[in-house]
OpenMM code with the backbone's topology and positions (N, CA, C; nanometers):
from openmm import Vec3, app, unit

residues = "UNK UNK UNK UNK UNK UNK UNK UNK UNK UNK UNK UNK UNK UNK UNK UNK UNK UNK UNK UNK UNK UNK UNK UNK UNK UNK UNK UNK UNK UNK UNK UNK UNK UNK UNK UNK UNK UNK UNK UNK UNK UNK UNK UNK UNK UNK UNK UNK UNK UNK UNK UNK UNK UNK UNK UNK".split()
positions = [
    Vec3(0.0540, -0.0522, 0.0176),
    Vec3(0.0006, -0.0091, -0.0080),
    Vec3(0.0920, 0.1464, -0.0218),
    Vec3(0.0799, 0.2411, -0.0956),
    Vec3(0.0894, 0.3132, -0.0849),
    Vec3(0.0367, 0.4524, 0.0035),
    Vec3(0.1029, 0.4648, 0.1544),
    Vec3(0.0423, 0.5804, 0.2183),
    Vec3(0.0355, 0.6716, 0.2213),
    Vec3(0.1187, 0.7656, 0.1142),
    Vec3(0.0806, 0.8919, 0.0618),
    Vec3(-0.0260, 0.9010, -0.0405),
    Vec3(-0.0657, 0.7726, -0.1499),
    Vec3(-0.1621, 0.7821, -0.2361),
    Vec3(-0.2992, 0.8152, -0.1094),
    Vec3(-0.2959, 0.7224, -0.0295),
    Vec3(-0.4042, 0.6568, 0.0134),
    Vec3(-0.4248, 0.7707, 0.1051),
    Vec3(-0.3452, 0.8456, 0.1810),
    Vec3(-0.4017, 1.0119, 0.2671),
    Vec3(-0.4398, 1.0665, 0.1588),
    Vec3(-0.3911, 1.1106, 0.0322),
    Vec3(-0.4891, 1.1861, -0.0808),
    Vec3(-0.5463, 1.1883, -0.0880),
    Vec3(-0.5918, 1.0835, -0.1455),
    Vec3(-0.7511, 0.9747, -0.1648),
    Vec3(-0.8641, 0.9815, -0.0683),
    Vec3(-0.7765, 1.0041, 0.0595),
    Vec3(-0.8907, 0.9925, 0.1460),
    Vec3(-0.9176, 1.1758, 0.2147),
    Vec3(-0.8798, 1.2130, 0.2084),
    Vec3(-0.8754, 1.3540, 0.1613),
    Vec3(-0.7859, 1.3797, 0.3266),
    Vec3(-0.6842, 1.2975, 0.3604),
    Vec3(-0.6323, 1.3649, 0.4881),
    Vec3(-0.4962, 1.4486, 0.4314),
    Vec3(-0.4585, 1.4887, 0.3446),
    Vec3(-0.3878, 1.5402, 0.3283),
    Vec3(-0.3931, 1.6295, 0.2252),
    Vec3(-0.3051, 1.7324, 0.1631),
    Vec3(-0.2684, 1.8100, 0.0511),
    Vec3(-0.1260, 1.7341, 0.0258),
    Vec3(-0.1597, 1.7608, -0.1486),
    Vec3(-0.0387, 1.7107, -0.2156),
    Vec3(0.0542, 1.8463, -0.1733),
    Vec3(0.1983, 1.8621, -0.1848),
    Vec3(0.2797, 1.9725, -0.2076),
    Vec3(0.3769, 1.9592, -0.3393),
    Vec3(0.3009, 2.0797, -0.4143),
    Vec3(0.3269, 2.0381, -0.5341),
    Vec3(0.4811, 2.0230, -0.5736),
    Vec3(0.5749, 2.0634, -0.4709),
    Vec3(0.7523, 2.1151, -0.4864),
    Vec3(0.7422, 2.0177, -0.4626),
    Vec3(0.7434, 1.8907, -0.3913),
    Vec3(0.8097, 1.7383, -0.3879),
    Vec3(0.7013, 1.6249, -0.4379),
    Vec3(0.5840, 1.6791, -0.5254),
    Vec3(0.5054, 1.5303, -0.5457),
    Vec3(0.6154, 1.4913, -0.6740),
    Vec3(0.6563, 1.3823, -0.6959),
    Vec3(0.6584, 1.3530, -0.7966),
    Vec3(0.5966, 1.2482, -0.8976),
    Vec3(0.4537, 1.1760, -0.7989),
    Vec3(0.3718, 1.1021, -0.8615),
    Vec3(0.2679, 1.1751, -0.9037),
    Vec3(0.2114, 1.2495, -1.0360),
    Vec3(0.1274, 1.3253, -1.0977),
    Vec3(0.0053, 1.2535, -1.0324),
    Vec3(0.0084, 1.1493, -1.0206),
    Vec3(-0.1377, 1.0566, -1.0131),
    Vec3(-0.1851, 1.1602, -0.8944),
    Vec3(-0.0792, 1.1747, -0.7865),
    Vec3(-0.1665, 1.2240, -0.6803),
    Vec3(-0.2599, 1.3573, -0.7143),
    Vec3(-0.2590, 1.4515, -0.7916),
    Vec3(-0.3069, 1.5583, -0.8064),
    Vec3(-0.4950, 1.5355, -0.8492),
    Vec3(-0.4628, 1.4547, -0.9253),
    Vec3(-0.6022, 1.3368, -0.9919),
    Vec3(-0.6440, 1.2851, -0.8400),
    Vec3(-0.5759, 1.2443, -0.7687),
    Vec3(-0.6421, 1.2173, -0.6618),
    Vec3(-0.7235, 1.2970, -0.5117),
    Vec3(-0.6143, 1.3826, -0.5110),
    Vec3(-0.6616, 1.5160, -0.4779),
    Vec3(-0.7761, 1.5841, -0.5270),
    Vec3(-0.8050, 1.6015, -0.6389),
    Vec3(-0.9422, 1.6800, -0.6843),
    Vec3(-1.0380, 1.5843, -0.6808),
    Vec3(-1.0404, 1.4324, -0.6916),
    Vec3(-1.1436, 1.3738, -0.6383),
    Vec3(-1.1529, 1.3623, -0.4903),
    Vec3(-1.1207, 1.3998, -0.4267),
    Vec3(-1.1072, 1.3681, -0.2821),
    Vec3(-1.1999, 1.5297, -0.2581),
    Vec3(-1.1804, 1.6321, -0.3135),
    Vec3(-1.2453, 1.7788, -0.3062),
    Vec3(-1.3486, 1.7745, -0.3553),
    Vec3(-1.3986, 1.6897, -0.4539),
    Vec3(-1.5133, 1.6481, -0.5409),
    Vec3(-1.5973, 1.6101, -0.4336),
    Vec3(-1.5203, 1.4713, -0.3709),
    Vec3(-1.6289, 1.4186, -0.2522),
    Vec3(-1.6293, 1.4898, -0.1762),
    Vec3(-1.5765, 1.5660, -0.1202),
    Vec3(-1.5471, 1.6334, 0.0323),
    Vec3(-1.5169, 1.5461, 0.1102),
    Vec3(-1.4052, 1.4860, 0.0992),
    Vec3(-1.3570, 1.3841, 0.1642),
    Vec3(-1.2613, 1.4626, 0.2608),
    Vec3(-1.2907, 1.4137, 0.4151),
    Vec3(-1.2072, 1.5029, 0.5351),
    Vec3(-1.1683, 1.6355, 0.5293),
    Vec3(-1.0449, 1.6605, 0.4961),
    Vec3(-1.0232, 1.7723, 0.4891),
    Vec3(-1.1159, 1.9188, 0.4214),
    Vec3(-1.1207, 1.8537, 0.3066),
    Vec3(-1.2100, 1.9004, 0.2097),
    Vec3(-1.3681, 1.9316, 0.2231),
    Vec3(-1.4135, 1.9030, 0.3470),
    Vec3(-1.5607, 1.9030, 0.3800),
    Vec3(-1.5585, 1.9932, 0.5126),
    Vec3(-1.4000, 2.0404, 0.5381),
    Vec3(-1.4557, 2.1682, 0.6201),
    Vec3(-1.4815, 2.3286, 0.5168),
    Vec3(-1.5550, 2.3976, 0.6297),
    Vec3(-1.5049, 2.5503, 0.5256),
    Vec3(-1.4086, 2.5626, 0.4667),
    Vec3(-1.3626, 2.6373, 0.4045),
    Vec3(-1.3183, 2.7286, 0.3142),
    Vec3(-1.2134, 2.7857, 0.4060),
    Vec3(-1.2405, 2.8665, 0.5044),
    Vec3(-1.1703, 2.9337, 0.5825),
    Vec3(-1.0980, 2.8793, 0.6691),
    Vec3(-1.1668, 2.7370, 0.6816),
    Vec3(-1.0628, 2.6458, 0.7727),
    Vec3(-1.0070, 2.5630, 0.7279),
    Vec3(-0.9495, 2.5570, 0.6345),
    Vec3(-0.8510, 2.4889, 0.5405),
    Vec3(-0.6920, 2.5566, 0.5456),
    Vec3(-0.6156, 2.5272, 0.5692),
    Vec3(-0.4855, 2.5564, 0.6153),
    Vec3(-0.3981, 2.4900, 0.5720),
    Vec3(-0.3427, 2.4758, 0.4394),
    Vec3(-0.2647, 2.3820, 0.4040),
    Vec3(-0.0858, 2.4229, 0.4740),
    Vec3(-0.0400, 2.2889, 0.5153),
    Vec3(0.0336, 2.2944, 0.6190),
    Vec3(0.1791, 2.4099, 0.5524),
    Vec3(0.2674, 2.3884, 0.4509),
    Vec3(0.3298, 2.5301, 0.4270),
    Vec3(0.2848, 2.6579, 0.4421),
    Vec3(0.1465, 2.6994, 0.4446),
    Vec3(0.1123, 2.8671, 0.5196),
    Vec3(0.1241, 2.8600, 0.6235),
    Vec3(0.0432, 2.7201, 0.7418),
    Vec3(0.0624, 2.7244, 0.8672),
    Vec3(0.1362, 2.7667, 0.9179),
    Vec3(0.2859, 2.6887, 0.8428),
    Vec3(0.4197, 2.7511, 0.9445),
    Vec3(0.4658, 2.8584, 0.8755),
    Vec3(0.4378, 2.9349, 0.7579),
    Vec3(0.4543, 3.0625, 0.7779),
    Vec3(0.4483, 3.1416, 0.8456),
    Vec3(0.3050, 3.1176, 0.8999),
    Vec3(0.2353, 3.2053, 1.0126),
    Vec3(0.3091, 3.2026, 1.1558),
] * unit.nanometer
topology = app.Topology()
chain = topology.addChain("A")
for resn in residues:
    res = topology.addResidue(resn, chain)
    for name in ("N", "CA", "C"):
        topology.addAtom(name, app.Element.getBySymbol(name[0]), res)
């Protein structure tokens, strides 16, 4: 099992474009967003990508 794919597909994390080598992750993320899985179910103002949260 590829844990990265599982986490993105389940809506448990974002794909970090700088390090994403598997282009399928972007498709899986899009599908998770459309299906409103986990973090994508939160209100938009409640979703803060980790790289933005760290900058704050």
